[in-house]
C-alpha positions, 0 to 999 in steps of 0.5 A: 644630603650634601648635594641637596644642600649645595643645590639649595645654596645655589637656588638661593643665590640665583634668586638673590641675584635676580632680585638684585640684578633687576632692582631699579636702584644701583646696588653694590657690595665692597669687600673689606678692602673696599673692592667691588664684589658686586655691581647691579646692572642699574649702574649703566643707567645711572652712570653709563658704566657697565658692572664690569668696569666698576668691578675692574677699578675700585677708584671709578666712582670717585673719579666720576663724581663732580669735583665740587662734591668729591671733597664730601665723598671723601669725607663720607668714606672716612667717617664710614671707615672710622665709625663703621655704621650706616651712612647717607650722602648726596652727590653728582655723577658724571654719565658717559654722555657728559651730563651729571646725575644726582644720586642719593647714597646710602651704605651700611656695614655687612656682618655674617652670622658670627659677627665677622665683617664682610664689607659694605652694602651700598645703594645709589638712587637716581634722584636727579628729577627731585633735584631739578624739582627743587632747583626749579622751586628754589628758582621759582621761590627766588623769582616770586621773592624778587618780585614781592621785593620789587613790588614792596620797594615800589609800594614803599616809594609810592607810599613815600611819594603820597606821604610827601605830597600829602604833608606838603599840600594844604588839603587834607587827604582821608580814607575811612571805612563805609560807615565812617566809623574808623579812620584808616588815613588822614593827612597832617593838614587836618590838625592845622585846619580842624585844630584837633591832632590826627591821633585824636581823630584815629582814637575817636573818628566822631570828633569829625562830625562833632566839629561841624557847625550845628546848622550844617550837620544836616547838610553834612549828614544828607551828603554822606548818607547819600554817598554810602548808599546811592553811590553819588560822590560827597560834595559839600560845603559846610563850617566847622567850629574849632576848639578855639571857637573860630569857624572855618568853611570846608569844602569836601569831596569824596569817592567810594572805593569798592571791593572785588564783588563791587560792594562799597567798603571804603570812602576816600576823600579830600577836604580843604579850607575855603574860609578865604574864598567864602569871606572874599565872596561875602565881601564882593557881595557886600561891595556889589550891594552897597554899589547897587543901593548907592546907584539907586540913591543916585538915581532917585535923588539926583536924576529922578528928581531932575527929571521931575523938576524939568517936567515941572518947569516944562509944564509951567513953560507950556501954560506960559507960551500957550497964552502967546503962541499955541504952537509953542505951547504945544511943544512945551507940552510934549517936552513936559510929557516925555520929561515925566515919563523919563522920571517915572522910569528912572524911579522905577530903576532906582526902586528896583536898585534901592527899595526905600521910601523917598528921602526928604533930602532928595525932595528938597533938592528937586524943589530947589532945582525946580525954583531955579529953573522957574526963576531963569524962565520967569525973572522977576523984575 
């Protein structure tokens, strides 16, 4: 009977040893005095040391632990001795090839059926691959965070440069949705030109169109409708009426911004005050018209009348000379004919420059010049 019990015990121990010896983790058992009672063969895979080396040297594991982790190991041992409960920790162990392996350490006290303390059951698992993956992930996260920080800084710098430029120039930079129902950005020059604060426009985008001069709203509607649907950029000049009643001329240019699918979803534009240019153009046109009319009057009242008087004088001369010398009379007739043609050409040019009725003052000048010429040709004795 005793023989069968011992045989069963040996079989049980053999099965246990086979199970522990072939476990993948590094298993060990320390007695109450801290000496190794059992070390599984996996210690050689993880640390490059045989079970016999650990069985012969209880302090070997501490010496193999990375110097930076050794204080944590000592703390763990002290806490376990004082509390006597299970514990977990992680540290690096030097392999015989010089490399360090991360192990996940777990231990718990062992008691027999009578509650007698038998030592500590330890399990060390190689977690190097997981730690390397964590390190790689941390490095990747740090790299990504650095890139994001750099791009964010670059974006902020770009935004600051754009803001400084937008606030320092006289043009109005604006960004709106495709339907012009929401303003995403408008530069401070808008308030100066429109006489409406940027905040008011953000809150009520319709203020922009409401400020357009009633006579120019059809032009603005057509331009913006074409831009939203046909893709053509907005290029329009229109007037706005400021809150104080003054009128300003605006040149507005805009472009579509498309999403990744190629659909337009934003409109960006630049508007500038061209009132002074418009006023200068109007002044140039006014002066040009005045000069044109002045030249027309000069041609009509001056040269045309003088040529008409010359033609009449030449005709009178022809008649007078024909009685004495027909050859000289014919030459005077030729002169009268060409003087009339020149007078007609001058009048036609004057009418194209200054289409007005013949002025009595011009006729008076012509008659006086004619009388003077006739008097010189035919002096009264």
